[in-house]
C-alpha positions in Angstrom: 30.5 18.4 -53.0 29.5 19.5 -49.9 30.7 21.0 -47.2 31.4 18.0 -45.2 33.2 16.6 -48.4 34.8 20.3 -48.3 36.6 20.2 -44.9 37.4 16.6 -45.3 39.0 16.0 -48.3 41.3 19.4 -46.9 42.0 18.0 -42.8 43.2 15.0 -45.4 45.5 16.8 -46.6 47.0 18.6 -43.9 47.1 16.2 -42.1 49.5 14.5 -45.0 51.4 17.7 -45.4 51.9 19.3 -41.9 54.1 17.5 -39.8 52.5 16.5 -36.5 49.0 17.9 -37.6 46.5 16.4 -35.3 42.6 17.0 -36.0 40.6 17.2 -33.1 36.9 17.6 -32.8 36.0 21.4 -33.6 34.7 23.7 -31.1 32.0 26.6 -31.2 33.1 30.1 -31.7 31.6 32.7 -29.8 32.2 35.0 -32.7 31.5 32.7 -35.4 29.4 29.7 -34.6 30.9 26.5 -35.0 35.1 26.5 -36.0 35.4 24.4 -39.6 38.5 22.6 -38.7 41.2 22.5 -35.3 44.2 20.6 -35.1 47.0 20.5 -33.0 50.8 21.1 -34.5 54.4 21.9 -32.5 51.9 21.5 -29.4 49.6 24.9 -30.5 45.9 24.4 -31.0 45.5 25.7 -35.2 42.0 26.7 -35.9 41.1 26.0 -39.8 38.9 27.8 -41.6 37.8 26.2 -45.1 37.1 27.6 -48.7 36.8 26.3 -52.3 36.6 27.7 -55.6 34.7 26.1 -58.6 36.5 26.9 -61.2 40.9 28.4 -60.4 40.7 31.7 -61.6 43.7 34.1 -60.3 41.7 36.5 -58.9 38.9 33.7 -56.8 41.2 32.1 -54.8 43.1 35.1 -53.8 39.5 36.8 -52.9 39.0 33.6 -50.9 42.9 33.3 -49.2 42.1 37.1 -47.8 38.7 36.4 -47.2 39.3 33.4 -45.1 42.4 34.9 -43.5 40.2 37.8 -42.1 37.6 34.8 -40.5 40.4 32.5 -39.4 42.0 35.3 -37.5 38.5 36.9 -36.0 38.2 32.8 -34.5 41.7 33.1 -33.0 41.8 35.3 -31.3 39.4 34.3 -29.5 40.0 30.7 -28.8 44.2 32.4 -28.3 44.6 29.6 -31.6 46.9 29.8 -34.6 44.7 30.8 -37.6 44.9 29.1 -40.9 42.2 29.3 -44.2 43.3 26.2 -46.4 41.8 26.9 -50.4 40.6 23.5 -52.0 40.9 24.6 -56.0 40.9 22.1 -58.6 43.8 22.3 -59.7 47.2 23.4 -58.2 49.6 25.0 -60.4 52.7 27.5 -60.8 50.7 30.2 -61.6 48.3 30.4 -58.7 51.0 29.4 -56.0 53.4 32.4 -57.2 50.4 34.8 -57.3 49.0 33.5 -53.7 52.4 33.6 -52.1 53.4 37.8 -54.1 49.5 38.7 -52.8 49.9 37.1 -48.9 53.4 38.8 -48.7 51.9 42.0 -49.7 49.1 41.7 -47.5 48.8 39.6 -45.3 52.8 38.4 -44.0 51.5 37.0 -41.1 48.7 35.4 -41.7 48.9 31.2 -42.1 47.8 30.3 -45.8 47.4 26.5 -47.6 46.2 25.8 -51.4 45.1 22.5 -51.9 43.8 20.2 -54.4 42.2 17.1 -54.5 45.3 15.2 -56.8 47.2 16.1 -53.2 49.4 18.9 -54.1 49.8 21.5 -51.3 51.6 25.2 -50.6 51.2 25.7 -47.4 52.9 29.1 -45.1 52.2 29.1 -41.3 54.9 32.0 -40.3 53.7 31.6 -36.4 54.6 27.9 -36.7 57.5 28.5 -38.7 56.0 26.2 -41.1 57.0 26.9 -45.1 55.8 23.6 -47.1 54.7 23.5 -50.7 54.4 20.1 -51.7 53.7 18.8 -55.9 52.4 15.4 -56.6 51.3 15.4 -59.9 48.6 18.0 -62.0 45.6 16.9 -63.3 43.8 18.7 -65.9 42.2 22.6 -65.3 38.5 23.2 -66.2 38.0 26.3 -68.2 37.3 29.4 -66.6 33.7 30.2 -67.2 30.7 32.7 -66.0 30.2 31.0 -63.3 33.2 33.2 -61.6 31.3 36.0 -60.3 32.8 38.4 -58.0 30.4 39.2 -54.6 31.0 42.6 -54.2 30.5 43.6 -57.9 29.6 47.9 -58.1 26.0 47.1 -58.2 26.0 44.5 -55.0 27.6 47.3 -53.3 24.8 49.7 -54.3 22.4 47.0 -53.7 24.1 46.2 -50.0 24.7 50.1 -48.3 21.1 50.9 -49.5 20.0 47.6 -46.9 23.2 48.2 -44.4 23.0 52.3 -44.1 18.5 52.5 -44.2 19.0 53.8 -40.7 22.6 56.1 -41.5 21.9 59.6 -40.5 21.6 61.8 -42.9 24.6 63.8 -43.3 26.5 60.4 -43.4 24.5 58.4 -46.4 22.8 61.1 -49.5 21.6 57.6 -51.0 17.9 56.3 -49.6 16.4 55.7 -46.8 13.4 53.5 -48.1 12.2 49.9 -45.6 13.3 47.2 -47.8 10.7 44.8 -47.4 11.0 42.4 -50.6 12.7 42.2 -53.7 10.3 44.5 -55.3 11.1 47.0 -52.8 14.4 47.1 -53.4 14.3 47.0 -57.0 12.4 50.2 -57.3 14.6 51.9 -54.5 17.7 51.1 -56.2 16.7 51.5 -59.7 18.3 48.1 -60.8 16.5 45.6 -63.0 14.5 43.4 -61.1 16.7 40.0 -62.2 19.7 41.6 -61.3 18.4 42.0 -58.3 17.2 38.2 -58.1 21.3 37.4 -58.7 22.1 39.1 -55.7 19.7 38.0 -53.4 20.6 34.4 -54.7 24.3 35.7 -54.3 24.1 36.9 -51.2 21.2 34.1 -49.3 24.1 31.6 -51.2 26.5 32.9 -47.8 23.7 33.1 -45.3 24.5 36.9 -45.3 20.7 38.1 -46.7 17.4 36.5 -45.7 13.6 37.4 -46.0 11.9 37.6 -42.8 8.9 38.7 -42.0 10.7 42.1 -40.8 11.8 43.0 -44.4 14.8 42.2 -46.0 18.0 41.4 -43.4 21.2 41.5 -44.0 22.6 38.6 -41.8 26.0 38.0 -39.8 27.2 41.6 -40.2 30.5 41.3 -39.1 30.6 38.1 -41.8 29.9 40.3 -44.4 31.8 43.1 -43.5 34.9 41.1 -43.4 34.8 39.9 -46.2 33.9 43.3 -47.8 36.8 44.7 -46.7 38.7 41.6 -47.6 37.8 42.3 -51.8 38.8 45.7 -51.0 42.3 44.7 -50.2 42.4 43.0 -53.1 41.2 45.0 -55.9 42.7 48.6 -55.1 44.2 50.3 -57.6 47.2 52.9 -57.0 46.5 56.4 -56.5 48.3 58.8 -59.1 49.3 62.1 -57.6 48.4 65.2 -59.3 49.0 68.9 -59.6 47.0 72.0 -61.1 48.6 73.6 -63.8 46.5 76.5 -64.9 44.6 79.4 -62.9 44.3 78.4 -59.2 45.5 77.5 -56.1 44.5 73.8 -57.0 43.0 73.5 -53.2 40.2 71.4 -53.0 37.8 74.6 -53.3 38.6 75.3 -56.2 38.7 72.5 -58.4 35.6 71.2 -56.0 34.0 75.1 -58.1 34.8 73.5 -61.6 31.7 71.6 -63.2 33.5 67.7 -64.3 34.8 68.2 -61.1 31.1 68.7 -58.9 30.1 65.3 -61.7 33.2 63.5 -62.0 35.0 63.5 -59.0 33.8 62.4 -54.8 36.0 63.4 -52.1 37.3 60.0 -50.8 39.3 58.6 -47.2 40.5 60.5 -44.8 39.8 64.0 -46.2 36.5 62.7 -46.9 36.6 61.6 -43.1 37.1 65.4 -41.7 34.6 66.9 -43.8 32.2 64.8 -42.2 33.2 66.0 -39.0 34.2 61.9 -38.0 37.7 62.3 -38.2 39.2 60.0 -35.5 42.9 58.9 -36.5 45.5 61.9 -36.3 47.1 61.4 -40.2 48.9 63.7 -42.7 47.0 66.0 -44.5 46.1 64.4 -48.2 43.1 64.6 -50.2 42.0 61.6 -52.4 39.7 61.6 -54.5 37.6 58.7 -56.4 37.6 59.5 -60.6 34.6 57.8 -63.0 36.1 58.6 -65.6 39.5 57.4 -67.0 42.3 59.4 -65.7 43.8 60.9 -68.4 40.6 62.7 -69.4 40.6 63.7 -65.6 43.7 65.9 -65.9 42.5 66.8 -69.3 39.8 68.0 -68.3 40.5 69.8 -64.7 43.9 71.3 -65.9 45.9 68.9 -63.8 49.3 67.1 -64.5 50.6 64.6 -62.7 53.8 64.8 -60.5 55.6 63.5 -57.5 53.7 62.3 -54.4 55.5 65.5 -52.5 54.1 67.9 -54.9 50.8 66.7 -55.2 47.3 69.4 -54.6 45.5 65.7 -54.7 45.4 61.9 -55.4 43.1 60.5 -58.3 42.0 57.2 -57.5 40.6 55.9 -60.3 37.1 53.4 -59.6 35.4 50.4 -61.1 32.1 51.6 -58.3 31.1 54.9 -59.7 27.6 54.2 -59.5 28.5 52.9 -55.5 30.4 56.0 -55.0 28.7 58.6 -56.3 25.4 57.4 -55.6 25.8 57.9 -51.2 27.4 60.8 -51.9 27.0 64.1 -49.6 27.6 67.3 -50.3 29.9 69.6 -48.0 29.7 72.9 -49.1 28.7 71.8 -52.5 31.7 70.2 -52.3 30.7 66.1 -53.0 32.0 63.8 -50.7 32.1 59.7 -50.0 29.6 58.3 -47.6 31.0 57.4 -44.7 31.1 53.8 -45.2 32.1 54.4 -48.5 35.5 56.2 -46.3 35.9 53.2 -43.8 36.8 51.4 -47.1 38.9 54.0 -48.2 40.5 54.5 -45.9 42.3 51.1 -45.3 45.3 52.1 -48.2 46.3 53.4 -46.2 48.2 50.3 -42.9 47.7 51.5 -39.4 46.5 54.6 -39.3 43.5 53.3 -42.1 42.6 50.5 -40.4 42.3 52.5 -36.9 39.7 54.9 -38.7 38.1 52.3 -40.1 37.0 50.6 -37.3 35.7 53.8 -35.5 33.6 54.6 -38.4 32.2 50.9 -38.6 31.6 50.1 -34.7 31.4 53.5 -33.0 30.1 55.7 -35.8 27.9 52.7 -38.2 27.1 50.7 -35.6 27.6 48.2 -37.9 29.5 45.4 -36.8 28.7 43.4 -34.5 25.9 43.2 -35.0 23.4 39.6 -37.1 
């Protein structure tokens, strides 16, 4: 299905479902190019970011919703409009709807969103306009999930993206490779990744128009869109932190724990504490030491002589991660303590509402100068 066909299908369903939905000619945005769809609803202008999933896997649907919601918000803020992300799925059922309602209520409660399928089933919620509609029409066969369901921001892809994004970052903020990447073979060699995995990476991000081969080398483009997608994926895959304290001799301080060989091998300081150690802490936040761990939490607790405890008694908080390569590959050492790179810290702090967003934007815009580039 072409992009135009997706937009036409979504537009028709929204027109049938949302009372007073009147289509209008899409405009061009300064920050995001052409808007997918535009409409007037209740006297307000609505900008619609359209997405499609080929396989109705709940995780993929939610990822598209969260990514699209951020992109729609960026466009709407520029145009003084109401944002709406609409995702076209092959078949819309109760499980997908329930998961979407739960996720959006928890993470993006003010965002306008819609799930629709070709049969005309729809679930639409636009809090800003007081719209909350569920329209079941018919069920159609669900395709089976297969290998086509691939996460864009896997650990390996994050590692390759960081190498391309942070080649010019200060050495004290990024401990990974900084060689110029002119071609796929260069990226394979510098990253220590097989040519086949690099080929898949290049194809995936090229299809999203986020990566291009230029005469000056491989370049990430539309960086603001890329960062929106990455942060949305981060929100989708955040795991709860585990509060722990030291059982054996020692204060349980970061200085004491970092002196243990196992800590330096399997842990990386994260979040606001990483920002403090890197000298880039901008937001005023209560002290809380968070640490990425690349082994299962019970194994880390055993090796380091820790025990789970109440939050008020915690010496530090353990963050289980799926991204060991991209986190450990870019770490820097501060007085012998392994610390997450500044970009990783910008992702880490997003788990904390309010101040986390402020700190993340400060790192990306003012420290690493990544926001707003092409």
